[in-house]
C-alpha positions in Angstrom: -102.0 -31.7 -144.2 -99.5 -35.1 -143.7 -96.3 -35.5 -145.2 -95.6 -36.2 -148.8 -94.9 -39.6 -150.0 -91.3 -38.7 -150.7 -90.9 -37.1 -147.3 -92.3 -40.2 -145.8 -90.2 -42.5 -147.8 -87.0 -40.5 -147.0 -88.1 -40.7 -143.1 -88.7 -44.5 -143.4 -85.5 -45.5 -145.0 -83.3 -43.3 -142.7 -85.1 -44.6 -139.7 -85.1 -48.5 -140.8 -81.8 -48.4 -143.1 -84.0 -50.0 -145.9 -84.4 -49.2 -149.6 -88.3 -48.9 -149.9 -89.2 -47.3 -153.1 -93.0 -46.9 -153.1 -95.5 -46.4 -150.3 -97.5 -49.3 -151.5 -94.1 -51.7 -150.2 -95.6 -51.0 -146.6 -98.7 -53.4 -147.5 -96.4 -56.3 -146.5 -96.5 -55.2 -142.9 -92.7 -55.6 -142.3 -91.8 -52.0 -142.4 -94.6 -51.0 -140.2 -93.7 -53.6 -137.8 -90.5 -52.2 -137.2 -91.6 -48.6 -136.9 -93.6 -49.7 -133.9 -90.3 -51.7 -132.8 -88.3 -48.4 -132.8 -90.7 -47.1 -130.4 -91.2 -49.9 -128.1 -88.3 -52.3 -129.0 -90.5 -55.5 -127.8 -91.5 -56.6 -131.2 -90.2 -60.1 -132.1 -88.5 -58.9 -135.3 -86.9 -62.1 -135.9 -90.4 -63.3 -136.9 -91.2 -60.2 -139.2 -90.6 -61.4 -143.1 -89.4 -58.9 -145.2 -88.8 -60.7 -148.5 -92.1 -62.1 -149.1 -94.8 -61.6 -151.8 -97.9 -63.4 -150.8 -100.9 -62.3 -148.8 -100.5 -65.0 -146.4 -97.1 -63.9 -145.2 -98.4 -60.3 -145.1 -100.8 -61.5 -142.8 -98.4 -62.9 -140.5 -96.6 -59.8 -140.3 -99.6 -57.8 -139.6 -100.7 -60.2 -136.8 -97.5 -59.2 -135.1 -98.3 -55.4 -135.6 -101.9 -56.1 -134.2 -100.3 -58.1 -131.0 -98.2 -54.5 -130.5 -101.2 -52.6 -130.6 -103.1 -54.7 -128.2 -100.2 -54.8 -125.9 -99.6 -51.4 -125.7 -103.3 -50.4 -125.7 -103.0 -48.4 -129.0 -106.4 -47.1 -129.8 -106.3 -47.5 -133.7 -107.9 -50.2 -136.0 -105.4 -51.7 -138.2 -107.1 -52.0 -141.8 -105.4 -55.2 -142.4 -107.6 -56.1 -145.3 -107.2 -52.9 -147.1 -103.3 -52.6 -146.6 -102.5 -56.1 -148.0 -103.8 -55.2 -151.1 -100.6 -53.1 -151.3 -102.8 -50.0 -152.6 -101.0 -46.5 -152.6 -103.9 -44.3 -151.0 -104.6 -47.0 -148.0 -101.0 -47.5 -147.0 -100.3 -43.6 -147.5 -103.0 -42.7 -144.9 -101.7 -45.5 -142.5 -98.2 -44.5 -142.9 -98.8 -40.7 -142.2 -100.8 -41.8 -139.1 -97.9 -44.0 -138.2 -95.4 -41.1 -138.5 -97.6 -39.0 -136.3 -97.6 -41.5 -133.7 -94.0 -42.0 -134.0 -93.1 -38.3 -133.5 -95.2 -38.4 -130.3 -94.0 -41.6 -129.0 -90.6 -42.2 -130.4 -88.2 -42.1 -127.1 -85.3 -40.7 -128.9 -81.7 -42.1 -129.0 -80.1 -44.4 -131.4 -82.1 -47.2 -133.1 -80.0 -50.1 -134.7 -82.4 -51.3 -137.1 -80.4 -53.6 -138.9 -79.4 -55.3 -135.7 -83.0 -55.5 -134.4 -84.2 -57.1 -137.4 -81.2 -59.4 -137.5 -80.5 -59.1 -140.9 -84.0 -60.3 -142.3 -83.4 -58.0 -145.3 -85.3 -55.3 -147.3 -88.4 -55.5 -149.0 -87.9 -56.6 -152.6 -87.4 -53.5 -155.2 -90.8 -52.7 -156.7 -89.2 -51.6 -160.1 -88.8 -54.0 -162.8 -85.3 -55.1 -163.5 -83.4 -53.2 -166.2 -83.3 -55.1 -169.6 -79.9 -56.7 -170.6 -77.9 -54.6 -173.0 -77.8 -56.0 -176.6 -74.5 -57.5 -177.6 -73.1 -59.4 -180.4 -73.5 -63.3 -180.5 -69.7 -63.8 -179.6 -69.9 -61.6 -176.5 -73.2 -63.2 -175.4 -71.6 -66.5 -175.5 -68.5 -65.5 -173.7 -70.6 -63.8 -171.0 -72.8 -67.1 -170.6 -70.2 -69.4 -170.7 -68.4 -67.1 -167.8 -71.5 -67.4 -165.7 -71.5 -71.2 -166.2 -67.8 -71.5 -164.9 -66.4 -72.7 -168.1 -63.8 -71.3 -170.8 -65.5 -69.4 -173.7 -64.5 -70.4 -177.0 -63.3 -68.0 -179.8 -64.0 -70.0 -183.0 -67.2 -70.2 -184.7 -68.5 -73.6 -183.9 -72.0 -74.2 -184.8 -74.5 -74.5 -181.7 -75.7 -77.8 -181.2 -79.5 -78.3 -180.5 -81.1 -80.1 -177.5 -84.7 -80.8 -177.4 -85.4 -78.0 -179.7 -83.3 -75.4 -177.9 -80.2 -74.3 -179.1 -77.2 -74.8 -176.6 -75.7 -71.7 -177.5 -75.9 -68.4 -175.6 -79.5 -67.9 -176.6 -80.7 -71.3 -175.8 -78.9 -70.9 -172.4 -80.9 -67.6 -171.6 -84.2 -69.1 -172.6 -83.7 -71.9 -170.3 -82.7 -69.5 -167.4 -85.9 -67.7 -168.1 -88.1 -70.8 -168.1 -86.4 -71.9 -164.9 -87.0 -68.7 -163.2 -90.6 -68.4 -164.5 -91.2 -72.0 -163.1 -89.5 -71.1 -159.4 -91.8 -68.1 -159.5 -94.8 -70.3 -160.1 -93.8 -72.6 -157.5 -93.5 -70.2 -154.8 -96.9 -68.5 -156.0 -98.7 -72.1 -155.6 -97.0 -72.8 -152.3 -98.2 -69.3 -151.0 -101.8 -70.2 -152.3 -101.8 -73.5 -150.5 -100.5 -72.0 -147.4 -103.4 -69.1 -147.7 -106.0 -71.8 -148.4 -104.9 -74.1 -145.4 -105.0 -70.8 -143.2 -108.6 -70.0 -144.3 -109.4 -73.8 -144.0 -108.5 -73.9 -140.4 -110.5 -71.0 -139.7 -113.8 -72.3 -141.2 -113.1 -75.6 -139.5 -112.8 -73.9 -136.1 -116.1 -72.0 -136.6 -117.7 -75.3 -137.6 -116.4 -76.9 -134.6 -117.9 -74.1 -132.3 -121.4 -74.4 -134.2 -121.4 -78.1 -133.6 -120.4 -77.5 -130.0 -123.0 -75.0 -129.4 -125.9 -77.3 -130.8 -124.8 -80.3 -128.7 -125.0 -78.3 -125.7 -128.5 -76.5 -126.8 -130.2 -78.5 -129.5 -133.1 -76.1 -130.0 -130.5 -73.5 -131.6 -130.3 -75.8 -134.8 -134.2 -75.7 -135.1 -134.3 -71.9 -135.3 -134.8 -71.5 -139.0 -133.9 -67.9 -139.2 -131.1 -68.1 -136.2 -127.8 -67.4 -136.5 -126.5 -70.7 -136.2 -128.7 -71.5 -139.4 -127.4 -68.6 -141.4 -123.7 -69.5 -140.5 -124.3 -73.2 -141.5 -126.1 -72.1 -144.8 -122.9 -70.0 -145.3 -120.4 -72.8 -144.7 -122.1 -75.5 -146.5 -122.9 -73.6 -149.5 -121.5 -74.8 -152.9 -120.8 -73.2 -156.1 -123.7 -72.7 -158.6 -123.6 -75.7 -160.7 -121.7 -77.7 -158.6 -122.8 -81.5 -157.7 -121.8 -83.3 -154.8 -121.0 -86.7 -156.1 -122.7 -89.9 -154.9 -121.1 -92.0 -152.0 -119.8 -95.1 -153.1 -118.9 -96.2 -149.5 -119.6 -95.4 -145.7 -118.8 -92.0 -144.9 -117.5 -91.4 -141.3 -120.1 -89.0 -139.6 -117.2 -86.8 -138.3 -116.1 -85.7 -141.8 -117.8 -82.8 -142.5 -115.5 -81.1 -145.1 
């Protein structure tokens, strides 16, 4: 039987000088990359991203890990699609296997994990932040003023309302929360756009390969049940109910997407 989750996390944090709290956090691929770097010390750790929260970024980390496996001829499939979902069981099984591999091939000696990753940082904590303590209105106002770098007032002057939001401590906290939520949404959208562009480029490459194959052998496109036709059907299928708008002008024949 493999090590327990707590044993694995203790070993992982001790080896890599991290503060991983859940096995699921290995789904980013960053810690896994550094486990194998501790064995071979030839992974480009400066390119491994720890503080990320999108599957697109996780994929970039796992590409580095897969290149390591290929380079050192490690006979093990990396189940990327399962791991990046950050599910406990999938990541636990792969981490247990990686620990057994490490036990067998780690060369020994000191491994300076922080220096190897050049301060890239640790994975973000999975636990939710603790709620702020409840304080009196006067204390809250003073704390908010201190964070803004201004001198808190001790009088009971009425708070002014700007745009429906109180200018007092409560209004500042609400504005800060909205700003943080907006920044989080922007990061999410940016990650989704990068992921969309990544998969779009893959589809475009496949389409170009099909076009090249058909140009070299036009008979391939005439085979109704052939592989070319089946792939093209998938590429050019549309969502049910979607209608392609009528062309108002001349469309370049080369534009397929």
